[in-house]
C-alpha positions, 0 to 999 in steps of 0.5 A, spaced: 029 447 362 030 443 355 037 442 352 037 448 347 035 453 353 041 449 357 046 450 351 044 458 350 045 459 358 052 455 357 054 460 351 051 466 355 055 464 361 062 463 357 061 470 353 060 473 360 066 470 363 070 473 356 067 480 357 069 480 364 076 478 363 077 483 357 074 488 362 079 486 367 085 487 362 083 493 360 082 496 367 089 493 369 092 496 363 089 503 364 091 503 371 098 502 369 098 507 364 095 512 369 101 510 374 105 516 375 113 515 373 117 520 377 124 521 375 129 526 377 133 532 373 139 533 377 139 530 384 134 525 387 130 528 393 131 535 390 129 535 383 123 530 381 119 531 375 113 527 374 112 524 367 106 526 363 104 528 356 105 535 354 101 533 348 099 526 345 105 522 344 109 528 346 112 527 354 115 532 358 121 528 360 124 521 358 126 518 364 132 513 364 130 506 366 137 505 369 138 511 374 131 514 374 135 520 371 132 525 366 135 523 359 131 529 355 126 534 356 120 535 351 120 542 353 126 545 357 121 551 360 116 547 362 114 549 369 119 555 370 119 562 372 123 568 370 129 568 375 129 574 379 135 580 379 142 577 379 148 582 380 152 583 374 147 579 369 146 585 365 148 582 359 142 577 359 135 580 357 129 580 361 125 573 361 131 569 357 134 566 364 128 562 367 128 557 373 124 552 376 121 554 383 122 549 389 118 552 394 112 547 393 117 541 394 119 544 401 112 544 405 115 544 412 118 550 411 112 555 411 109 551 417 116 552 421 116 559 419 108 561 422 108 555 428 115 556 431 120 561 428 116 567 427 117 570 434 109 571 436 105 566 440 101 565 446 102 570 452 102 564 456 108 560 452 111 566 448 116 563 443 124 565 444 128 567 438 136 566 438 140 571 441 146 569 438 149 564 433 151 558 438 147 552 436 142 549 441 140 542 439 132 542 438 129 534 439 123 536 434 128 539 429 133 533 429 127 529 428 124 533 422 131 534 419 136 529 421 142 533 417 141 538 422 144 534 428 151 533 424 151 539 419 156 537 413 157 544 411 162 549 413 167 544 417 163 546 423 164 553 422 157 555 420 150 553 423 142 554 421 142 562 421 148 563 417 143 561 411 136 561 414 132 567 416 131 568 423 124 569 423 122 567 416 124 560 416 121 559 409 126 564 406 134 564 406 138 570 408 143 575 405 149 578 407 145 584 410 140 580 414 135 581 408 130 575 406 132 571 400 127 567 396 128 559 397 128 559 389 134 564 389 139 560 393 145 563 389 144 569 392 146 566 399 151 561 396 155 567 393 156 570 400 162 564 401 163 561 394 164 567 390 168 564 385 163 558 384 158 564 383 162 567 378 163 561 374 156 559 375 154 566 372 158 565 366 156 559 364 162 555 366 159 551 373 153 548 373 147 546 368 143 550 363 138 547 358 134 550 352 136 554 346 143 554 343 144 561 341 148 565 347 142 570 347 137 565 347 132 563 352 135 558 357 133 554 364 138 555 369 139 550 374 140 553 381 145 551 387 141 547 391 138 543 385 145 539 384 148 540 391 145 538 398 146 544 402 146 540 409 151 535 406 156 538 401 161 534 404 159 527 402 162 521 401 170 519 400 170 526 396 168 529 402 165 535 398 161 537 392 156 533 388 153 526 390 156 522 384 150 519 380 152 512 376 153 513 369 148 511 363 150 505 359 153 507 352 149 508 346 148 502 342 151 501 335 147 501 329 145 494 327 150 491 323 156 495 325 161 491 329 165 497 332 166 505 332 173 505 329 170 510 324 169 515 329 177 516 329 178 517 322 177 525 320 176 527 313 179 534 314 187 534 314 190 537 319 
């Protein structure tokens, strides 16, 4: 190999290294871009949403880098379905009240309903359904749902079958013993919390996003999107909604020292 061929080989090796480095950087950037970003809408563990583009440059949500909470929605109706029949909700036009289904997030429930709690099984080992409402500890259930061992709801006066259907464990239950969709928990919660149910129905309690007009389309957040039904006696407050760290205050515009101007109103009172 003469000197010119050696120089060519050396240049070729150098350019190959550069090409490999660039391909590695592009691949790394693409992989990072493809990595899913998940944040929560109202309660961690219950209302997660994966950030994605509805259109190029238009994300479905913006997630807080501090708390992981949704800061704003690109489309508040993304992934929603019309809410089912609700008592005394006749003033809301059909299709104007929508909810986001949570059934797919509760993957264990359908399995429980068909495997253990449907009253049907092999002849040599038929399953037994509860004959009364006295709780009986089941090791398997405690393993799957630790909250069930020390249910923080009702001050010890209720148990699983006050809320879950006896044979259809992927359903809730109403006052008449009829099954209720897991996506309509308000029909269950209203049995005991009538005042909160009324306030939620009237827009005083809970959260809604969507169109501003009173007759506009809105996404309603249901009870269990904000409250953990197995631990509503949470923390020092011993009730209600798990507190979330507040977001940082908005930054002042560049060059502005304070926000005293907001205290001055041009309208005389």
